[in-house]
N, CA, C and O atoms as a Tripos MOL2 file, in Angstrom:
@<TRIPOS>MOLECULE
protein
  204   203    51     0     0
PROTEIN
NO_CHARGES

@<TRIPOS>ATOM
      1 N         -18.5490  103.6610  166.7120 N.3       1 TYR1
      2 CA        -18.1260  104.2930  167.6680 C.3       1 TYR1
      3 C         -16.9880  103.9170  168.5700 C.2       1 TYR1
      4 O         -16.8400  102.7330  168.8730 O.2       1 TYR1
      5 N         -16.2790  104.7230  168.9620 N.am      2 ILE2
      6 CA        -15.2940  104.6020  170.1230 C.3       2 ILE2
      7 C         -15.9070  104.9890  171.6490 C.2       2 ILE2
      8 O         -16.4650  106.0780  171.7820 O.2       2 ILE2
      9 N         -15.8280  104.3830  172.4040 N.am      3 PHE3
     10 CA        -15.9190  104.1990  173.8550 C.3       3 PHE3
     11 C         -15.6460  104.5310  175.0210 C.2       3 PHE3
     12 O         -15.7500  103.5630  175.7740 O.2       3 PHE3
     13 N         -15.2760  105.6550  175.6370 N.am      4 ALA4
     14 CA        -13.9020  105.8910  176.2570 C.3       4 ALA4
     15 C         -14.0210  105.2040  177.7300 C.2       4 ALA4
     16 O         -13.1380  104.6480  178.3820 O.2       4 ALA4
     17 N         -16.1700  105.5410  178.2240 N.am      5 SER5
     18 CA        -16.5030  105.2450  179.3640 C.3       5 SER5
     19 C         -17.3890  104.8630  179.1750 C.2       5 SER5
     20 O         -17.6400  104.9930  177.9770 O.2       5 SER5
     21 N         -18.6390  104.0910  180.0350 N.am      6 ASN6
     22 CA        -19.7050  103.3740  180.1400 C.3       6 ASN6
     23 C         -20.8260  104.6220  179.6100 C.2       6 ASN6
     24 O         -21.6870  103.9890  178.9980 O.2       6 ASN6
     25 N         -21.1160  105.7790  179.5800 N.am      7 ARG7
     26 CA        -21.6980  106.9810  179.4100 C.3       7 ARG7
     27 C         -20.9490  107.7480  178.1970 C.2       7 ARG7
     28 O         -21.4410  108.7520  177.6820 O.2       7 ARG7
     29 N         -20.0700  107.3500  177.9050 N.am      8 ASP8
     30 CA        -19.4620  108.7150  176.6450 C.3       8 ASP8
     31 C         -19.5860  107.6760  175.2780 C.2       8 ASP8
     32 O         -19.5070  106.4480  175.2470 O.2       8 ASP8
     33 N         -19.7520  108.3990  174.4530 N.am      9 ALA9
     34 CA        -19.3670  107.9310  173.1800 C.3       9 ALA9
     35 C         -18.8530  109.1220  171.9630 C.2       9 ALA9
     36 O         -19.3610  110.2110  171.6980 O.2       9 ALA9
     37 N         -17.7690  108.5050  171.4230 N.am     10 PHE10
     38 CA        -17.3650  109.6250  170.3850 C.3      10 PHE10
     39 C         -16.9140  108.8130  169.2340 C.2      10 PHE10
     40 O         -16.1180  107.8830  169.0990 O.2      10 PHE10
     41 N         -18.0250  109.7640  168.1220 N.am     11 ARG11
     42 CA        -17.5520  109.6260  167.0980 C.3      11 ARG11
     43 C         -16.5190  109.4430  166.2410 C.2      11 ARG11
     44 O         -15.7760  110.3650  166.5800 O.2      11 ARG11
     45 N         -15.7370  108.6280  164.9790 N.am     12 HIS12
     46 CA        -14.7300  109.5470  164.5290 C.3      12 HIS12
     47 C         -15.0160  108.7090  163.1540 C.2      12 HIS12
     48 O         -15.6070  107.6580  162.9090 O.2      12 HIS12
     49 N         -14.2090  109.8220  162.2580 N.am     13 SER13
     50 CA        -14.5630  109.7140  160.9270 C.3      13 SER13
     51 C         -13.4250  109.1560  160.1670 C.2      13 SER13
     52 O         -12.2910  109.6180  160.0450 O.2      13 SER13
     53 N         -14.0080  107.9250  159.6120 N.am     14 PRO14
     54 CA        -12.9910  106.5880  159.0220 C.3      14 PRO14
     55 C         -11.9800  107.2690  157.7010 C.2      14 PRO14
     56 O         -10.7920  107.0190  157.5000 O.2      14 PRO14
     57 N         -13.0220  108.3370  156.7840 N.am     15 THR15
     58 CA        -11.9050  109.5500  156.2630 C.3      15 THR15
     59 C         -10.6110  109.7110  156.9870 C.2      15 THR15
     60 O          -9.6270  109.7390  156.2490 O.2      15 THR15
     61 N         -10.4100  109.8140  158.1610 N.am     16 HIS16
     62 CA         -9.6440  111.0840  158.7580 C.3      16 HIS16
     63 C          -9.0080  109.9060  159.2340 C.2      16 HIS16
     64 O          -7.8190  109.8840  158.9170 O.2      16 HIS16
     65 N          -9.3350  109.0550  159.7960 N.am     17 THR17
     66 CA         -8.0890  108.0850  160.8350 C.3      17 THR17
     67 C          -6.6930  107.4830  159.9740 C.2      17 THR17
     68 O          -5.5450  107.6430  160.3880 O.2      17 THR17
     69 N          -7.0580  106.7470  158.6680 N.am     18 PRO18
     70 CA         -5.8910  106.3870  157.9170 C.3      18 PRO18
     71 C          -5.1970  107.9920  157.0330 C.2      18 PRO18
     72 O          -5.2550  107.7820  155.8210 O.2      18 PRO18
     73 N          -4.8930  108.7260  157.1840 N.am     19 GLN19
     74 CA         -5.1660  109.6340  156.9650 C.3      19 GLN19
     75 C          -3.8110  109.9080  158.1440 C.2      19 GLN19
     76 O          -2.6100  109.7590  157.9190 O.2      19 GLN19
     77 N          -4.2780  110.2200  159.0580 N.am     20 THR20
     78 CA         -3.7430  110.7670  160.2380 C.3      20 THR20
     79 C          -2.3520  109.5820  160.6250 C.2      20 THR20
     80 O          -1.2150  110.0120  160.8180 O.2      20 THR20
     81 N          -2.7750  107.6710  160.7090 N.am     21 VAL21
     82 CA         -2.0560  107.2450  161.1620 C.3      21 VAL21
     83 C          -1.0060  107.2300  159.7760 C.2      21 VAL21
     84 O           0.1590  106.9600  160.0670 O.2      21 VAL21
     85 N          -1.1860  107.4000  158.8090 N.am     22 ALA22
     86 CA         -0.5410  107.0620  157.6330 C.3      22 ALA22
     87 C           0.8130  109.1980  157.8740 C.2      22 ALA22
     88 O           2.0140  109.4140  157.7130 O.2      22 ALA22
     89 N          -0.1180  109.9170  158.1970 N.am     23 MET23
     90 CA          1.2730  111.4830  158.4210 C.3      23 MET23
     91 C           1.7510  111.0000  159.5460 C.2      23 MET23
     92 O           2.9660  111.0620  159.3550 O.2      23 MET23
     93 N           1.6130  110.6240  160.4400 N.am     24 GLU24
     94 CA          2.3460  110.2950  161.7690 C.3      24 GLU24
     95 C           3.3010  108.9880  161.8580 C.2      24 GLU24
     96 O           4.2270  108.8500  162.6560 O.2      24 GLU24
     97 N           2.9090  108.1120  160.9310 N.am     25 SER25
     98 CA          3.6110  107.0610  160.8800 C.3      25 SER25
     99 C           4.7100  107.1670  159.8200 C.2      25 SER25
    100 O           5.5570  106.2760  159.8850 O.2      25 SER25
    101 N           4.8330  107.9040  159.0440 N.am     26 LYS26
    102 CA          5.5930  108.4280  158.1010 C.3      26 LYS26
    103 C           6.1680  107.3380  157.5260 C.2      26 LYS26
    104 O           7.3680  107.0910  157.4010 O.2      26 LYS26
    105 N           4.9660  106.5330  157.0930 N.am     27 VAL27
    106 CA          5.8880  105.3520  156.0690 C.3      27 VAL27
    107 C           6.1050  105.9880  154.4580 C.2      27 VAL27
    108 O           5.8690  107.1240  154.0470 O.2      27 VAL27
    109 N           6.5420  105.0170  153.8730 N.am     28 PRO28
    110 CA          6.8530  105.5200  152.3810 C.3      28 PRO28
    111 C           6.0730  105.6970  151.3740 C.2      28 PRO28
    112 O           6.1890  106.4160  150.3810 O.2      28 PRO28
    113 N           4.6480  104.4340  151.9630 N.am     29 PHE29
    114 CA          3.6830  103.6680  151.1120 C.3      29 PHE29
    115 C           2.4120  103.6210  151.5450 C.2      29 PHE29
    116 O           2.4970  102.9320  152.5620 O.2      29 PHE29
    117 N           1.1380  103.9670  151.3870 N.am     30 MET30
    118 CA          0.0970  103.5520  151.8610 C.3      30 MET30
    119 C          -0.7430  103.4310  150.8640 C.2      30 MET30
    120 O          -0.5510  103.9620  149.7710 O.2      30 MET30
    121 N          -1.7420  102.7280  151.1490 N.am     31 ILE31
    122 CA         -3.2310  102.2420  150.7670 C.3      31 ILE31
    123 C          -4.2980  102.8580  151.6530 C.2      31 ILE31
    124 O          -4.3570  102.3470  152.7720 O.2      31 ILE31
    125 N          -4.8380  103.4770  151.4990 N.am     32 THR32
    126 CA         -6.3530  103.7920  152.1020 C.3      32 THR32
    127 C          -7.1910  103.1300  151.6990 C.2      32 THR32
    128 O          -7.1300  101.9210  151.4730 O.2      32 THR32
    129 N          -8.6180  104.2700  151.4690 N.am     33 HIS33
    130 CA         -9.7150  104.2530  150.9330 C.3      33 HIS33
    131 C          -9.8220  106.1680  150.6560 C.2      33 HIS33
    132 O          -9.3810  107.1660  151.2280 O.2      33 HIS33
    133 N         -10.8590  105.8150  149.1850 N.am     34 CYS34
    134 CA        -11.9580  107.0330  149.4970 C.3      34 CYS34
    135 C         -13.1440  107.0090  148.5610 C.2      34 CYS34
    136 O         -13.2050  106.5640  147.4140 O.2      34 CYS34
    137 N         -14.1630  107.6420  149.3750 N.am     35 GLY35
    138 CA        -15.4970  107.6190  149.5320 C.3      35 GLY35
    139 C         -15.6830  107.6080  148.1420 C.2      35 GLY35
    140 O         -15.3640  108.4080  147.2630 O.2      35 GLY35
    141 N         -16.5750  105.9640  148.1250 N.am     36 GLY36
    142 CA        -17.0760  106.5250  146.5070 C.3      36 GLY36
    143 C         -16.2700  105.9160  145.2840 C.2      36 GLY36
    144 O         -16.7730  105.6700  144.1870 O.2      36 GLY36
    145 N         -15.2210  105.7530  145.5610 N.am     37 HIS37
    146 CA        -13.9200  104.6980  144.6830 C.3      37 HIS37
    147 C         -14.0420  103.5000  144.9060 C.2      37 HIS37
    148 O         -14.5640  103.1970  145.9790 O.2      37 HIS37
    149 N         -13.6590  102.5440  144.0930 N.am     38 MET38
    150 CA        -13.1500  101.7310  144.1020 C.3      38 MET38
    151 C         -11.4770  100.9320  144.0410 C.2      38 MET38
    152 O         -10.8290  101.0120  142.9970 O.2      38 MET38
    153 N         -11.0540  100.3720  144.9630 N.am     39 PHE39
    154 CA         -9.6300   99.9410  144.1450 C.3      39 PHE39
    155 C          -9.3120   98.4020  143.8090 C.2      39 PHE39
    156 O          -9.5770   97.4210  144.5030 O.2      39 PHE39
    157 N          -8.7530   98.4460  142.7170 N.am     40 PHE40
    158 CA         -8.7410   97.0570  141.8580 C.3      40 PHE40
    159 C          -7.7720   96.8010  141.7760 C.2      40 PHE40
    160 O          -7.1730   97.8350  141.4800 O.2      40 PHE40
    161 N          -6.7560   95.5900  141.8850 N.am     41 THR41
    162 CA         -5.4040   95.1760  141.8340 C.3      41 THR41
    163 C          -5.4480   93.8920  141.5910 C.2      41 THR41
    164 O          -6.5370   93.3280  141.6960 O.2      41 THR41
    165 N          -4.1340   93.0540  141.1650 N.am     42 ASP42
    166 CA         -4.0440   91.7420  140.6870 C.3      42 ASP42
    167 C          -3.3610   91.3570  141.5210 C.2      42 ASP42
    168 O          -3.0190   90.2050  141.2560 O.2      42 ASP42
    169 N          -2.7770   91.8540  142.8220 N.am     43 LYS43
    170 CA         -2.0020   91.6160  143.8950 C.3      43 LYS43
    171 C          -2.9200   91.3340  144.7950 C.2      43 LYS43
    172 O          -3.8940   92.0510  145.0280 O.2      43 LYS43
    173 N          -2.6480   90.2250  145.3740 N.am     44 LEU44
    174 CA         -3.2510   89.5840  146.7000 C.3      44 LEU44
    175 C          -2.8040   89.8870  147.7460 C.2      44 LEU44
    176 O          -1.5870   90.0350  147.8540 O.2      44 LEU44
    177 N          -3.7330   90.0850  148.9290 N.am     45 SER45
    178 CA         -3.3550   90.4030  149.9760 C.3      45 SER45
    179 C          -2.6310   90.7630  150.7770 C.2      45 SER45
    180 O          -2.5660   91.8040  151.4300 O.2      45 SER45
    181 N          -1.5780   89.1590  150.7170 N.am     46 GLU46
    182 CA         -1.0790   89.1660  151.2320 C.3      46 GLU46
    183 C           0.7920   89.5070  150.6870 C.2      46 GLU46
    184 O           1.8070   89.2360  151.3290 O.2      46 GLU46
    185 N           0.6850   90.1430  149.3700 N.am     47 GLU47
    186 CA          1.2110   90.8720  148.9780 C.3      47 GLU47
    187 C           1.4220   92.1730  148.8860 C.2      47 GLU47
    188 O           2.3720   92.7960  148.4120 O.2      47 GLU47
    189 N           0.4350   92.5230  149.3920 N.am     48 LEU48
    190 CA          0.4850   94.1850  149.6120 C.3      48 LEU48
    191 C           0.6680   94.4690  151.3790 C.2      48 LEU48
    192 O           1.0990   95.5170  151.8600 O.2      48 LEU48
    193 N           0.1810   93.1420  152.2340 N.am     49 ALA49
    194 CA          0.3150   93.6560  153.6160 C.3      49 ALA49
    195 C           2.0210   93.2050  154.3790 C.2      49 ALA49
    196 O           2.7830   92.2390  154.3220 O.2      49 ALA49
    197 N           1.9930   94.5140  155.0450 N.am     50 ILE50
    198 CA          3.3330   94.4180  155.6790 C.3      50 ILE50
    199 C           3.3820   93.7060  156.7980 C.2      50 ILE50
    200 O           4.4750   93.3360  157.2270 O.2      50 ILE50
    201 N           1.6320   93.2470  157.7720 N.am     51 LEU51
    202 CA          2.2980   92.5650  158.8840 C.3      51 LEU51
    203 C           2.0050   91.2790  159.0000 C.2      51 LEU51
    204 O           2.5100   90.6090  159.9010 O.2      51 LEU51
@<TRIPOS>BOND
     1     1     2 1
     2     2     3 1
     3     3     4 2
     4     3     5 am
     5     5     6 1
     6     6     7 1
     7     7     8 2
     8     7     9 am
     9     9    10 1
    10    10    11 1
    11    11    12 2
    12    11    13 am
    13    13    14 1
    14    14    15 1
    15    15    16 2
    16    15    17 am
    17    17    18 1
    18    18    19 1
    19    19    20 2
    20    19    21 am
    21    21    22 1
    22    22    23 1
    23    23    24 2
    24    23    25 am
    25    25    26 1
    26    26    27 1
    27    27    28 2
    28    27    29 am
    29    29    30 1
    30    30    31 1
    31    31    32 2
    32    31    33 am
    33    33    34 1
    34    34    35 1
    35    35    36 2
    36    35    37 am
    37    37    38 1
    38    38    39 1
    39    39    40 2
    40    39    41 am
    41    41    42 1
    42    42    43 1
    43    43    44 2
    44    43    45 am
    45    45    46 1
    46    46    47 1
    47    47    48 2
    48    47    49 am
    49    49    50 1
    50    50    51 1
    51    51    52 2
    52    51    53 am
    53    53    54 1
    54    54    55 1
    55    55    56 2
    56    55    57 am
    57    57    58 1
    58    58    59 1
    59    59    60 2
    60    59    61 am
    61    61    62 1
    62    62    63 1
    63    63    64 2
    64    63    65 am
    65    65    66 1
    66    66    67 1
    67    67    68 2
    68    67    69 am
    69    69    70 1
    70    70    71 1
    71    71    72 2
    72    71    73 am
    73    73    74 1
    74    74    75 1
    75    75    76 2
    76    75    77 am
    77    77    78 1
    78    78    79 1
    79    79    80 2
    80    79    81 am
    81    81    82 1
    82    82    83 1
    83    83    84 2
    84    83    85 am
    85    85    86 1
    86    86    87 1
    87    87    88 2
    88    87    89 am
    89    89    90 1
    90    90    91 1
    91    91    92 2
    92    91    93 am
    93    93    94 1
    94    94    95 1
    95    95    96 2
    96    95    97 am
    97    97    98 1
    98    98    99 1
    99    99   100 2
   100    99   101 am
   101   101   102 1
   102   102   103 1
   103   103   104 2
   104   103   105 am
   105   105   106 1
   106   106   107 1
   107   107   108 2
   108   107   109 am
   109   109   110 1
   110   110   111 1
   111   111   112 2
   112   111   113 am
   113   113   114 1
   114   114   115 1
   115   115   116 2
   116   115   117 am
   117   117   118 1
   118   118   119 1
   119   119   120 2
   120   119   121 am
   121   121   122 1
   122   122   123 1
   123   123   124 2
   124   123   125 am
   125   125   126 1
   126   126   127 1
   127   127   128 2
   128   127   129 am
   129   129   130 1
   130   130   131 1
   131   131   132 2
   132   131   133 am
   133   133   134 1
   134   134   135 1
   135   135   136 2
   136   135   137 am
   137   137   138 1
   138   138   139 1
   139   139   140 2
   140   139   141 am
   141   141   142 1
   142   142   143 1
   143   143   144 2
   144   143   145 am
   145   145   146 1
   146   146   147 1
   147   147   148 2
   148   147   149 am
   149   149   150 1
   150   150   151 1
   151   151   152 2
   152   151   153 am
   153   153   154 1
   154   154   155 1
   155   155   156 2
   156   155   157 am
   157   157   158 1
   158   158   159 1
   159   159   160 2
   160   159   161 am
   161   161   162 1
   162   162   163 1
   163   163   164 2
   164   163   165 am
   165   165   166 1
   166   166   167 1
   167   167   168 2
   168   167   169 am
   169   169   170 1
   170   170   171 1
   171   171   172 2
   172   171   173 am
   173   173   174 1
   174   174   175 1
   175   175   176 2
   176   175   177 am
   177   177   178 1
   178   178   179 1
   179   179   180 2
   180   179   181 am
   181   181   182 1
   182   182   183 1
   183   183   184 2
   184   183   185 am
   185   185   186 1
   186   186   187 1
   187   187   188 2
   188   187   189 am
   189   189   190 1
   190   190   191 1
   191   191   192 2
   192   191   193 am
   193   193   194 1
   194   194   195 1
   195   195   196 2
   196   195   197 am
   197   197   198 1
   198   198   199 1
   199   199   200 2
   200   199   201 am
   201   201   202 1
   202   202   203 1
   203   203   204 2
@<TRIPOS>SUBSTRUCTURE
     1 TYR1         2 RESIDUE 1 A TYR
     2 ILE2         6 RESIDUE 1 A ILE
     3 PHE3        10 RESIDUE 1 A PHE
     4 ALA4        14 RESIDUE 1 A ALA
     5 SER5        18 RESIDUE 1 A SER
     6 ASN6        22 RESIDUE 1 A ASN
     7 ARG7        26 RESIDUE 1 A ARG
     8 ASP8        30 RESIDUE 1 A ASP
     9 ALA9        34 RESIDUE 1 A ALA
    10 PHE10       38 RESIDUE 1 A PHE
    11 ARG11       42 RESIDUE 1 A ARG
    12 HIS12       46 RESIDUE 1 A HIS
    13 SER13       50 RESIDUE 1 A SER
    14 PRO14       54 RESIDUE 1 A PRO
    15 THR15       58 RESIDUE 1 A THR
    16 HIS16       62 RESIDUE 1 A HIS
    17 THR17       66 RESIDUE 1 A THR
    18 PRO18       70 RESIDUE 1 A PRO
    19 GLN19       74 RESIDUE 1 A GLN
    20 THR20       78 RESIDUE 1 A THR
    21 VAL21       82 RESIDUE 1 A VAL
    22 ALA22       86 RESIDUE 1 A ALA
    23 MET23       90 RESIDUE 1 A MET
    24 GLU24       94 RESIDUE 1 A GLU
    25 SER25       98 RESIDUE 1 A SER
    26 LYS26      102 RESIDUE 1 A LYS
    27 VAL27      106 RESIDUE 1 A VAL
    28 PRO28      110 RESIDUE 1 A PRO
    29 PHE29      114 RESIDUE 1 A PHE
    30 MET30      118 RESIDUE 1 A MET
    31 ILE31      122 RESIDUE 1 A ILE
    32 THR32      126 RESIDUE 1 A THR
    33 HIS33      130 RESIDUE 1 A HIS
    34 CYS34      134 RESIDUE 1 A CYS
    35 GLY35      138 RESIDUE 1 A GLY
    36 GLY36      142 RESIDUE 1 A GLY
    37 HIS37      146 RESIDUE 1 A HIS
    38 MET38      150 RESIDUE 1 A MET
    39 PHE39      154 RESIDUE 1 A PHE
    40 PHE40      158 RESIDUE 1 A PHE
    41 THR41      162 RESIDUE 1 A THR
    42 ASP42      166 RESIDUE 1 A ASP
    43 LYS43      170 RESIDUE 1 A LYS
    44 LEU44      174 RESIDUE 1 A LEU
    45 SER45      178 RESIDUE 1 A SER
    46 GLU46      182 RESIDUE 1 A GLU
    47 GLU47      186 RESIDUE 1 A GLU
    48 LEU48      190 RESIDUE 1 A LEU
    49 ALA49      194 RESIDUE 1 A ALA
    50 ILE50      198 RESIDUE 1 A ILE
    51 LEU51      202 RESIDUE 1 A LEU
């Protein structure tokens, strides 16, 4: 939930959030999630992170 005030709560869809970020930031490559699927790799998190 995202709370705008003490009495208002808004649900967000986790599926749409990464898609929106990817589209608006226009990064050349982004790994997000897909419901019911897993991502396996031999890379460490540190190798994939850009932050």
